[in-house]
Structures are given as structure tokens and as C-alpha cells.
C-alpha positions in Angstrom: -8.5 135.0 1.1 -9.4 131.8 2.9 -6.5 129.8 4.3 -5.9 126.3 3.1 -5.8 125.1 6.7 -9.3 126.3 7.4 -11.7 123.4 7.1 -14.9 124.5 5.3 -18.1 123.3 6.8 -19.4 119.9 5.4 -22.0 119.6 2.6 -24.8 118.3 4.9 -23.9 120.9 7.6 -24.2 123.7 5.0 -27.6 122.5 3.9 -28.6 122.3 7.5 -27.5 125.8 8.3 -29.2 127.3 5.2 -32.4 125.5 5.8 -32.4 126.3 9.6 -32.1 130.0 8.7 -35.1 129.7 6.5 -37.1 127.8 9.0 -36.3 130.3 11.7 -38.9 132.6 10.1 -41.6 130.3 11.5 -42.5 131.0 15.1 -41.8 128.2 17.5 -39.2 126.4 15.2 -36.3 124.8 17.0 -33.1 126.5 15.7 -31.1 123.4 16.7 -33.1 120.8 14.8 -31.3 118.2 12.8 -31.1 118.0 9.0 -33.6 115.1 9.1 -36.1 117.2 11.1 -35.7 120.2 8.8 -36.4 117.9 5.8 -39.5 116.7 7.6 -40.7 120.3 8.0 -40.0 121.0 4.4 -42.2 118.1 3.4 -45.0 119.7 5.3 -44.7 123.4 4.2 -42.7 125.9 2.3 -40.6 128.1 4.6 -40.7 131.9 4.3 -37.9 133.5 2.3 -36.7 130.1 1.1 -34.2 130.6 -1.7 -33.1 127.4 -3.5 -30.8 129.2 -5.9 -28.9 130.9 -3.0 -28.6 127.5 -1.2 -27.2 125.9 -4.3 -24.7 128.7 -4.8 -23.4 128.3 -1.3 -23.2 124.5 -1.8 -21.2 125.0 -5.0 -18.8 127.3 -3.2 -18.3 124.8 -0.4 -17.6 122.0 -2.9 -15.0 124.1 -4.6 -13.3 124.8 -1.3 -13.4 121.2 -0.2 -12.1 119.6 -3.4 -9.5 122.2 -4.5 -6.5 120.6 -2.8 -7.5 116.9 -2.8 -6.7 114.0 -5.0 -9.4 112.0 -6.7 -10.1 108.3 -7.4 -9.8 107.1 -11.0 -13.0 105.1 -10.4 -15.1 108.3 -10.0 -17.9 108.7 -12.6 -17.3 105.3 -14.0 -20.4 103.5 -15.2 -20.5 100.1 -13.6 -22.9 97.4 -12.4 -22.6 95.8 -9.0 -25.2 93.1 -8.2 -23.7 91.1 -5.3 -25.0 91.6 -1.8 -23.1 89.6 0.8 -23.6 92.2 3.5 -26.7 91.2 5.5 -26.8 94.8 6.9 -27.8 96.4 3.6 -30.8 98.7 3.6 -33.9 97.6 1.7 -33.2 100.0 -1.1 -29.7 98.7 -1.4 -30.9 95.2 -1.9 -33.5 96.4 -4.4 -30.9 98.4 -6.3 -28.7 95.3 -6.7 -31.7 93.1 -7.7 -32.6 95.6 -10.4 -29.1 95.5 -11.8 -29.0 91.7 -11.6 -32.3 91.6 -13.6 -30.9 94.0 -16.2 -27.8 91.8 -16.6 -29.8 88.6 -16.9 -31.9 90.3 -19.6 -28.7 91.5 -21.4 -29.7 95.1 -21.0 -26.9 97.6 -20.8 -28.9 100.8 -20.1 -28.9 100.7 -16.2 -25.9 101.0 -13.8 -25.5 101.4 -10.1 -23.1 102.5 -7.3 -21.4 105.2 -9.4 -18.7 106.8 -7.3 -18.8 110.6 -7.4 -16.2 112.0 -4.9 -14.1 109.1 -3.7 -10.9 110.7 -2.3 -12.1 114.3 -3.1 -13.1 115.4 0.4 -11.0 113.1 2.6 -8.8 110.1 1.8 -11.7 107.8 2.9 -14.6 109.9 1.6 -17.1 108.5 -0.8 -20.5 109.2 -2.2 -22.3 107.2 -4.8 -25.3 107.5 -7.1 -27.7 104.7 -6.5 -28.9 104.1 -10.0 -28.1 105.5 -13.4 -30.2 105.0 -16.5 -28.6 105.7 -19.9 -31.4 107.0 -22.1 -28.9 107.7 -24.9 -25.2 108.5 -25.2 -26.2 112.1 -24.6 -28.9 111.7 -21.9 -28.8 110.1 -18.5 -30.9 109.8 -15.4 -29.2 110.0 -12.0 -31.5 108.3 -9.5 -31.7 108.3 -5.7 -33.6 105.1 -4.9 -35.7 105.0 -1.7 -38.0 102.4 -0.2 -38.7 103.4 3.4 -35.8 105.3 5.0 -35.5 109.1 5.3 -38.0 111.6 3.7 -38.6 112.8 0.1 -36.8 116.1 0.7 -33.8 114.4 2.3 -33.6 112.1 -0.8 -33.8 115.2 -3.0 -30.9 116.8 -1.2 -28.9 113.6 -1.6 -29.3 113.6 -5.4 -28.7 117.4 -5.4 -25.4 116.9 -3.6 -24.3 114.4 -6.3 -25.5 116.7 -9.1 -23.2 119.5 -7.8 -20.3 117.0 -7.5 -21.1 116.2 -11.2 -21.0 119.8 -12.3 -17.7 120.3 -10.4 -16.2 117.3 -12.1 -17.2 118.6 -15.6 -15.6 121.9 -14.8 -12.3 120.4 -13.6 -9.5 119.3 -15.9 -8.8 115.8 -14.6 -7.0 113.4 -17.0 -8.6 110.3 -15.6 -12.1 111.6 -16.3 -11.4 112.2 -20.1 -13.1 109.0 -21.2 -16.1 109.3 -18.9 -19.2 109.1 -21.1 -21.4 110.4 -18.3 -19.4 113.6 -18.0 -20.1 114.4 -21.6 -23.9 114.2 -21.5 -26.0 117.0 -22.9 -29.0 116.2 -20.7 -29.0 115.0 -17.0 -32.3 114.2 -15.3 -32.1 114.1 -11.5 -34.7 111.8 -10.0 -35.9 110.5 -6.6 -37.6 107.1 -7.2 -39.7 105.4 -4.6 -43.0 103.6 -3.9 -46.0 105.8 -3.5 -46.1 105.3 0.3 -42.7 106.9 0.6 -44.4 110.2 -0.3 -47.0 110.0 2.4 -46.9 111.3 6.0 -47.0 107.9 7.9 -47.2 109.7 11.2 -50.9 110.4 10.5 -53.6 107.8 11.4 -54.7 108.1 7.7 -51.4 108.9 5.8 -51.8 111.7 3.3 -49.6 112.6 0.4 -47.0 115.4 1.0 -47.6 118.3 -1.3 -44.1 118.6 -2.7 -45.0 120.4 -5.9 -43.4 123.7 -4.7 -40.2 122.0 -3.7 -39.9 120.0 -7.0 -40.6 123.2 -9.0 -38.0 125.3 -7.2 -35.3 122.7 -7.2 -35.9 122.0 -10.9 -35.6 125.7 -11.7 -32.5 126.2 -9.6 -30.6 123.2 -10.7 -31.4 124.1 -14.3 -29.8 127.5 -13.8 -26.8 126.1 -12.0 -26.0 123.6 -14.7 -26.9 125.8 -17.7 -23.2 126.3 -18.8 -22.6 122.5 -18.8 -25.8 120.7 -19.8 -29.5 120.7 -19.5 -30.4 119.5 -16.0 -33.8 118.8 -14.5 -35.3 117.4 -11.3 -38.4 115.4 -10.5 -39.9 113.0 -7.9 -40.9 109.7 -9.5 -42.9 106.7 -8.3 -43.0 103.0 -9.0 -46.2 101.7 -10.5 -48.9 101.0 -7.7 -48.8 97.2 -8.2 -45.1 97.0 -7.3 -44.4 96.1 -3.7 -40.9 95.5 -2.3 -40.8 93.7 1.0 -37.0 94.2 1.4 -34.3 92.2 2.9 -32.1 89.5 1.4 -35.0 87.1 1.5 -37.1 89.3 -0.9 -37.7 87.5 -4.1 -39.1 89.1 -7.2 -39.0 87.8 -10.7 -36.7 89.6 -13.1 -39.5 90.4 -15.4 -41.4 92.2 -12.7 -38.4 94.2 -11.6 -37.8 95.3 -15.2 -41.5 96.1 -15.7 -41.5 98.2 -12.4 -38.6 100.4 -13.5 -39.7 100.7 -17.1 -43.2 101.8 -15.9 -41.9 104.4 -13.3 -43.6 107.7 -13.8 -43.6 111.3 -12.5 -45.2 111.7 -9.0 -46.7 115.0 -10.1 -48.2 115.4 -13.6 -49.0 119.1 -13.5 
């Protein structure tokens, strides 16, 4: 039996270790590569003996160990809308996220939310993870969205939303009084999405950037997360893309009419249609 005092490895470190093991089957791979580098490699090719379901099982175990003896914030899993951005150091996607929510509020739409806290106080007193955007399709169906513009890679973004999905399943399986009124935790269908411009899914290191072929990754993560969440709700995963006409320059100076922002998110579509 594991001692309480033994600190389990962190979520990102566990992903790193599992993926590094898979990538070690490729000759010449650096066993000490970072999580970012591993995600870059996964964008390029499928590793031998890669087992998404086993990875998710290990992640779930780690979350159980890390949250068993911690308190939680009563703000976790609360649907809210935050559109202010006073911090000039915000990433481009953080500014876009807030602009989308502001446009929704101006249009008197109540189907989109942002900055939903998932594990504030669960891991450490100062810990905190958030879901970028949430779309309420109905009272029983929600989309949990990892928004990207230029930072990181598609696979890294997928692992970010996967991490929050596993926190979500953990919250549903826990009896926490402050969560009793959380509409999100009662959903019958949860769609996990990475949403980004088309260029985000291209290898920009090439002279002529080409699309990453992430069909295998999307397919395996979709199947594995569906199995992991089966006892709680129907859960799916997919990469999504903004319409090709939408361009976000980023930064606080970026100006886009509300109607264009609304049109952009309403016209988002699956990256892969097969």
C-alpha cells in the first residue's frame, strides 16, 4: 500500500514517461527529450507499441493518488464568463478566448463560457487548471475546448484537454457537496475538442508547411476516452478548425467585430471528415 507521504509523479511527468517509453522503440530517439519534443514527434508519426488506453489508465491512477487527501475549491466546475484582459502578458489565445466571450455577452448569448476551474486546490494549495472554452449545446451536452492560436503543438493541446477530461471524470465519481449543483457534472455527453486555425495543424519547420496527419492520434484518443468515461457519460474527442477566412493577429490591439467572432466559432468544423 502506498504511503500518504509519497508524492506521486505529476500529471505531465507521467505523460512524459509513458510517451518516452513508447518513443524508445524508435532507433535514435533521445530518451531524455521533453514533453514538448515528444509531442512534436507524435505529430510526425505513430510510435510502435503505443497504447492510449494504458496511458489513460495510468493517468487516472495518478489523479486518484494526487487528489485523495486534498481539499477542493468551491469554484471548480462552475460555468462562468470572464472577458476582462488587463494583463498585457496574455497569450494570443487567451486574448481571443476573452474576446469570444465578450462577443457572446454583447449578443446576449448564454451558450459559451470560459476559464472553468477544474482542480483548484486539489493537487496543491495553489494548484489550478482551467478549461479554455465551454459550449453548452444543451443541458445534457457540452463541448470542452482547448483553444490554440500559435503556441505548442496539436498533440500537446490534446493532452491538455485530456488532462481536464480525466479531472472531470474524477469529479463526477467523487461525492463533494459543493459540486452538487454543477450542471456540467451532470451531462450525458461531453465532446473534447482542440480548436485552432488551420495553420496550427501544419509543420511550420518545413519550407512549404504540410499538414500533420493526426488521424491515427484522434482515432485512438477518441476510442480510449470513450472507454474511460463509459460509466459516467458519452465522451468523444476531435481536432477542430476555424473557417479558413478567420485570421487572428493576436495581442491586446487585435480588433475583430463581434459578428465575425461569433460567425467564426459557429462555423468551426472537424479537421478530419473521414
